[in-house]
N, CA, C and O atoms as a MOPAC input file, in Angstrom:
PM7 MOZYME 1SCF
protein

 N    -61.25200 1   120.92600 1  -122.17900 1
 C    -61.90600 1   121.69000 1  -122.81800 1
 C    -62.85400 1   122.17100 1  -121.99400 1
 O    -63.42300 1   121.36600 1  -121.25700 1
 N    -63.27300 1   123.79400 1  -121.94400 1
 C    -64.39300 1   124.17000 1  -121.46900 1
 C    -65.68400 1   123.80400 1  -122.51200 1
 O    -65.70200 1   123.60500 1  -123.72700 1
 N    -66.83700 1   123.80800 1  -121.40600 1
 C    -68.12500 1   123.37100 1  -122.41800 1
 C    -68.99000 1   124.66900 1  -122.45600 1
 O    -70.11300 1   124.54400 1  -122.94400 1
 N    -68.59600 1   125.95400 1  -121.98300 1
 C    -68.70700 1   127.19500 1  -122.24000 1
 C    -68.58300 1   127.90200 1  -123.46900 1
 O    -67.41100 1   127.88700 1  -123.84600 1
 N    -69.41600 1   128.57200 1  -124.31000 1
 C    -69.06200 1   128.69000 1  -126.07300 1
 C    -68.36700 1   130.23600 1  -125.64600 1
 O    -68.45900 1   130.95200 1  -124.64900 1
 N    -67.76100 1   130.32000 1  -126.72300 1
 C    -67.20100 1   131.81000 1  -126.82300 1
 C    -67.99400 1   132.58600 1  -127.40400 1
 O    -68.38900 1   132.28000 1  -128.52900 1
 N    -68.44600 1   133.83700 1  -126.75600 1
 C    -69.08100 1   134.99700 1  -127.06500 1
 C    -68.69200 1   135.20900 1  -128.74800 1
 O    -67.51100 1   135.01000 1  -129.02900 1
 N    -69.53000 1   135.56200 1  -129.76300 1
 C    -69.14200 1   135.94400 1  -130.86000 1
 C    -68.33500 1   137.24900 1  -130.90500 1
 O    -68.43000 1   138.07500 1  -129.99800 1
 N    -67.55800 1   137.42200 1  -131.94600 1
 C    -66.73800 1   138.78900 1  -132.27700 1
 C    -67.43000 1   139.56000 1  -133.31200 1
 O    -68.00500 1   139.10100 1  -134.29900 1
 N    -67.29500 1   140.90300 1  -132.93900 1
 C    -67.88400 1   141.54800 1  -134.19300 1
 C    -66.72500 1   142.40900 1  -134.75300 1
 O    -65.70900 1   142.41100 1  -134.05800 1
 N    -66.70200 1   143.14600 1  -135.89900 1
 C    -66.07800 1   144.11300 1  -136.30700 1
 C    -66.72700 1   145.24400 1  -137.02200 1
 O    -67.74700 1   144.97200 1  -137.65400 1
 N    -66.28200 1   146.50900 1  -137.02100 1
 C    -67.37800 1   147.64700 1  -137.15100 1
 C    -67.03100 1   147.71300 1  -138.59000 1
 O    -65.85600 1   147.53700 1  -138.91100 1
 N    -68.17400 1   148.01100 1  -139.72900 1
 C    -67.48500 1   148.16400 1  -140.77700 1
 C    -68.09700 1   149.52500 1  -141.55900 1
 O    -68.93600 1   150.08600 1  -140.85600 1
 N    -67.92300 1   150.01800 1  -142.53700 1
 C    -68.09400 1   151.09000 1  -143.50300 1
 C    -68.34600 1   150.98300 1  -144.67700 1
 O    -67.75600 1   150.09000 1  -145.28500 1
 N    -69.14500 1   151.70200 1  -145.28800 1
 C    -69.28900 1   151.53700 1  -147.01100 1
 C    -68.70600 1   152.74400 1  -147.58800 1
 O    -68.09000 1   153.44600 1  -146.78600 1
 N    -68.76200 1   153.14100 1  -148.79200 1
 C    -68.33900 1   154.36600 1  -149.47300 1
 C    -69.42900 1   155.61600 1  -148.74600 1
 O    -69.12600 1   156.78900 1  -148.52500 1
 N    -70.44100 1   155.10000 1  -148.53700 1
 C    -71.27100 1   156.09500 1  -148.11900 1
 C    -71.28500 1   156.50600 1  -146.79900 1
 O    -72.31800 1   156.95700 1  -146.30600 1
 N    -70.11700 1   156.38800 1  -146.08200 1
 C    -69.67800 1   156.40400 1  -144.70100 1
 C    -70.75100 1   155.90800 1  -143.66200 1
 O    -70.70700 1   156.34800 1  -142.51400 1
 N    -71.83000 1   154.89500 1  -144.08500 1
 C    -72.51600 1   154.27000 1  -143.43400 1
 C    -71.82900 1   153.00200 1  -142.46200 1
 O    -70.90800 1   152.26700 1  -142.81900 1
 N    -72.39400 1   152.97400 1  -141.42300 1
 C    -71.33600 1   151.79400 1  -140.36900 1
 C    -72.42000 1   150.81800 1  -140.16100 1
 O    -73.61200 1   151.10500 1  -140.27400 1
 N    -71.94300 1   149.60300 1  -139.83900 1
 C    -72.65300 1   148.56500 1  -139.35400 1
 C    -71.43800 1   147.29500 1  -138.65200 1
 O    -70.24100 1   147.24500 1  -138.93600 1
 N    -71.99700 1   146.60100 1  -137.93800 1
 C    -71.24300 1   145.32300 1  -137.20200 1
 C    -71.49600 1   144.43000 1  -138.12800 1
 O    -72.39900 1   144.46500 1  -138.96300 1
 N    -70.65200 1   143.59000 1  -137.96500 1
 C    -70.09600 1   142.40500 1  -138.95700 1
 C    -69.70500 1   141.09100 1  -138.15000 1
 O    -68.65500 1   141.30400 1  -137.54500 1
 N    -70.19600 1   139.78300 1  -137.92900 1
 C    -69.31000 1   138.92600 1  -137.30200 1
 C    -67.68400 1   138.91500 1  -137.92600 1
 O    -67.37900 1   139.28300 1  -139.06000 1
 N    -67.07600 1   138.58300 1  -137.25500 1
 C    -65.38200 1   138.55500 1  -137.62000 1
 C    -65.18700 1   137.01200 1  -138.02000 1
 O    -64.11000 1   136.72800 1  -138.54300 1
 N    -66.28800 1   135.81500 1  -137.78900 1
 C    -66.01500 1   134.85700 1  -138.75300 1
 C    -66.42500 1   134.92600 1  -139.90900 1
 O    -66.45800 1   133.84900 1  -140.50400 1
 N    -66.82600 1   135.99900 1  -140.56700 1
 C    -67.27700 1   135.98100 1  -142.02300 1
 C    -66.68100 1   136.59200 1  -142.74200 1
 O    -65.95400 1   137.45300 1  -142.24700 1
 N    -66.70600 1   136.43900 1  -144.19300 1
 C    -65.91600 1   137.74300 1  -144.71800 1
 C    -66.64700 1   138.88400 1  -144.86900 1
 O    -67.86500 1   138.82400 1  -145.03700 1
 N    -65.93600 1   140.11900 1  -144.82200 1
 C    -66.77200 1   141.34900 1  -145.07100 1
 C    -67.31400 1   141.40700 1  -146.37500 1
 O    -66.61400 1   141.20400 1  -147.36600 1
 N    -68.83300 1   141.74000 1  -146.44900 1
 C    -69.39500 1   142.05900 1  -147.70700 1
 C    -68.56400 1   142.77900 1  -148.66100 1
 O    -67.69500 1   143.55500 1  -148.26700 1
 N    -68.80400 1   142.54300 1  -150.00200 1
 C    -68.19800 1   143.45800 1  -150.97400 1
 C    -68.84500 1   144.74500 1  -151.14900 1
 O    -70.06600 1   144.79700 1  -151.29700 1
 N    -67.96100 1   146.02100 1  -151.14500 1
 C    -68.55800 1   147.56400 1  -150.66800 1
 C    -68.39500 1   147.86800 1  -149.25600 1
 O    -68.56500 1   149.01100 1  -148.83200 1
 N    -68.05100 1   146.82500 1  -148.46200 1
 C    -67.96200 1   147.21300 1  -146.99300 1
 C    -66.42200 1   146.84300 1  -146.69400 1
 O    -65.83800 1   145.89800 1  -147.22500 1
 N    -65.83900 1   147.75800 1  -145.73500 1
 C    -64.79200 1   147.83800 1  -145.27600 1
 C    -64.53000 1   147.90800 1  -143.67700 1
 O    -65.33400 1   148.47600 1  -142.93800 1
 N    -63.19400 1   147.21000 1  -143.13400 1
 C    -63.65500 1   147.05900 1  -141.65600 1
 C    -62.77100 1   148.43200 1  -141.44500 1
 O    -61.93800 1   148.91100 1  -142.21500 1
 N    -63.18300 1   148.88700 1  -140.24100 1
 C    -62.70700 1   150.35400 1  -139.75500 1
 C    -61.75800 1   150.01600 1  -138.62500 1
 O    -61.31400 1   150.96900 1  -137.98400 1
 N    -61.29600 1   148.49700 1  -138.21400 1
 C    -60.23700 1   148.16400 1  -137.57200 1
 C    -60.89900 1   148.12700 1  -135.71400 1
 O    -60.23500 1   148.03500 1  -134.68200 1
 N    -62.02100 1   148.21000 1  -135.84200 1
 C    -62.65000 1   148.38200 1  -134.20000 1
 C    -63.31900 1   146.77300 1  -134.10100 1
 O    -64.09800 1   146.37600 1  -134.96700 1
 N    -62.96600 1   146.03800 1  -133.09900 1
 C    -63.50900 1   144.82900 1  -133.13300 1
 C    -63.79800 1   144.34900 1  -131.59500 1
 O    -62.97200 1   144.53400 1  -130.70200 1
 N    -64.93700 1   143.77500 1  -131.40500 1
 C    -65.24100 1   143.61800 1  -129.72400 1
 C    -66.56000 1   142.63900 1  -129.76400 1
 O    -66.74400 1   141.75000 1  -130.59400 1
 N    -67.57700 1   143.05200 1  -128.51500 1
 C    -68.54800 1   142.28500 1  -128.66500 1
 C    -69.68400 1   143.02000 1  -129.12900 1
 O    -69.61300 1   144.21600 1  -128.84400 1
 N    -70.75200 1   142.66000 1  -129.78100 1
 C    -71.65000 1   143.55800 1  -130.48400 1
 C    -71.93500 1   144.70200 1  -129.84600 1
 O    -72.17700 1   145.66300 1  -130.57600 1
 N    -71.98100 1   144.89300 1  -128.50400 1
 C    -72.49800 1   145.78100 1  -127.74000 1
 C    -71.48300 1   147.03900 1  -127.97800 1
 O    -71.77500 1   148.19100 1  -128.30000 1
 N    -69.97100 1   146.36200 1  -127.67400 1
 C    -68.77700 1   147.35400 1  -127.92800 1
 C    -69.00600 1   148.00900 1  -129.02800 1
 O    -69.26700 1   149.21100 1  -128.99300 1
 N    -68.93400 1   147.24800 1  -130.28700 1
 C    -69.04500 1   147.99000 1  -131.74800 1
 C    -70.33300 1   148.69000 1  -131.79400 1
 O    -70.29500 1   149.80000 1  -132.32300 1
 N    -71.48500 1   148.27200 1  -131.34500 1
 C    -72.61500 1   149.36000 1  -131.30900 1
 C    -72.07900 1   150.85100 1  -130.70700 1
 O    -72.27200 1   151.93900 1  -131.25000 1
 N    -71.32800 1   150.59900 1  -129.39600 1
 C    -71.25100 1   151.79600 1  -128.63600 1
 C    -70.24600 1   152.75400 1  -129.65900 1
 O    -70.32600 1   153.97700 1  -129.77600 1
 N    -69.26800 1   151.83300 1  -130.37100 1
 C    -68.13400 1   152.70600 1  -131.21800 1
 C    -68.61800 1   153.41300 1  -132.44000 1
 O    -68.16500 1   154.49600 1  -132.81000 1
 N    -69.76600 1   152.60100 1  -133.18400 1
 C    -70.42700 1   153.08300 1  -134.10800 1
 C    -71.21500 1   154.51600 1  -133.61300 1
 O    -71.29500 1   155.57800 1  -134.23100 1
 N    -71.70900 1   154.19500 1  -132.41100 1
 C    -72.50400 1   155.80900 1  -132.16700 1
 C    -71.65300 1   156.81200 1  -131.77600 1
 O    -72.10800 1   157.95400 1  -131.71100 1
 N    -70.27500 1   156.56000 1  -131.44900 1
 C    -69.08300 1   157.87400 1  -131.17500 1
 C    -69.05200 1   158.37000 1  -132.59400 1
 O    -69.31500 1   159.54000 1  -132.87200 1
 N    -68.58500 1   157.07200 1  -133.87300 1
 C    -68.11700 1   157.81400 1  -134.82600 1
 C    -69.12100 1   158.06500 1  -136.07300 1
 O    -68.85500 1   158.63500 1  -137.13100 1
 N    -70.21200 1   157.54900 1  -135.70700 1
 C    -71.41600 1   157.92500 1  -137.08600 1
 C    -72.18400 1   158.60700 1  -136.52100 1
 O    -73.21900 1   158.14000 1  -136.04700 1
 N    -71.80300 1   160.09300 1  -136.42400 1
 C    -72.49500 1   161.26800 1  -135.99300 1
 C    -73.41700 1   161.88500 1  -136.34700 1
 O    -74.29800 1   162.45900 1  -135.70600 1
 N    -73.11700 1   161.71400 1  -138.08400 1
 C    -74.37200 1   162.02100 1  -138.83200 1
 C    -74.75500 1   161.23800 1  -139.98500 1
 O    -74.10800 1   161.22100 1  -141.03200 1
 N    -75.90200 1   160.53800 1  -139.75800 1
 C    -76.51800 1   159.36300 1  -140.06900 1
 C    -76.80900 1   159.75500 1  -142.02800 1
 O    -76.79500 1   158.85600 1  -142.86900 1
 N    -76.96400 1   160.73800 1  -142.25700 1
 C    -76.94500 1   160.98600 1  -143.63600 1
 C    -75.83600 1   160.49500 1  -144.61000 1
 O    -74.68800 1   160.75200 1  -144.24800 1
 N    -75.99500 1   159.81300 1  -145.81700 1
 C    -75.22600 1   159.42200 1  -146.74700 1
 C    -73.96900 1   160.50600 1  -147.28500 1
 O    -74.08400 1   161.72500 1  -147.41500 1
 N    -73.04000 1   159.86900 1  -147.48800 1
 C    -71.69800 1   160.95700 1  -147.84800 1
 C    -72.17400 1   161.75300 1  -148.89200 1
 O    -72.03200 1   162.96000 1  -148.69600 1
 N    -72.79000 1   161.37000 1  -150.13000 1
 C    -73.48200 1   161.84200 1  -151.11100 1
 C    -74.46100 1   163.03300 1  -150.85800 1
 O    -74.48900 1   164.06700 1  -151.52400 1
 N    -75.29400 1   162.71600 1  -149.74700 1
 C    -76.23000 1   163.69800 1  -149.49500 1
 C    -75.53300 1   164.87800 1  -148.65500 1
 O    -75.80000 1   166.07100 1  -148.80200 1
 N    -74.53700 1   164.31600 1  -147.69100 1
 C    -73.85400 1   165.67700 1  -146.85200 1
 C    -73.05700 1   166.56700 1  -148.10400 1
 O    -73.30300 1   167.76700 1  -148.23300 1
 N    -72.20300 1   165.95100 1  -148.89800 1
 C    -71.74400 1   166.50000 1  -149.62400 1
 C    -72.43500 1   167.57600 1  -150.68300 1
 O    -71.85900 1   168.59700 1  -151.05800 1
 N    -73.83000 1   167.15700 1  -151.12200 1
 C    -74.79600 1   167.79100 1  -151.81700 1
 C    -74.94000 1   169.17800 1  -151.04400 1
 O    -74.87400 1   170.30000 1  -151.54400 1
 N    -75.18400 1   168.79500 1  -149.52000 1
 C    -75.58300 1   169.97100 1  -148.53000 1
 C    -74.59700 1   170.71000 1  -148.27400 1
 O    -74.86700 1   171.70700 1  -147.60400 1
 N    -73.03600 1   170.50000 1  -148.72000 1
 C    -72.01200 1   171.48100 1  -147.87600 1
 C    -71.54100 1   170.85500 1  -146.78300 1
 O    -70.45500 1   171.25200 1  -146.36000 1
 N    -72.10400 1   169.93900 1  -146.19600 1
 C    -71.71900 1   169.19800 1  -144.83600 1
 C    -72.43800 1   170.49500 1  -144.17500 1
 O    -72.51500 1   170.60200 1  -142.95100 1

């Protein structure tokens, strides 16, 4: 067995307001948050979030503003 540690894996999660975050895959996703299907290193997940979360306003605010 190797003595090197395995780097942690992360999942991209989002909530009902379409706000995104990263979450360790070895922990259960908190209530109110949902996995979006992307996993990888923390950096890979942050890059994915940067591609998909282009409007940082919460969904309710975007809806009020007519998007």
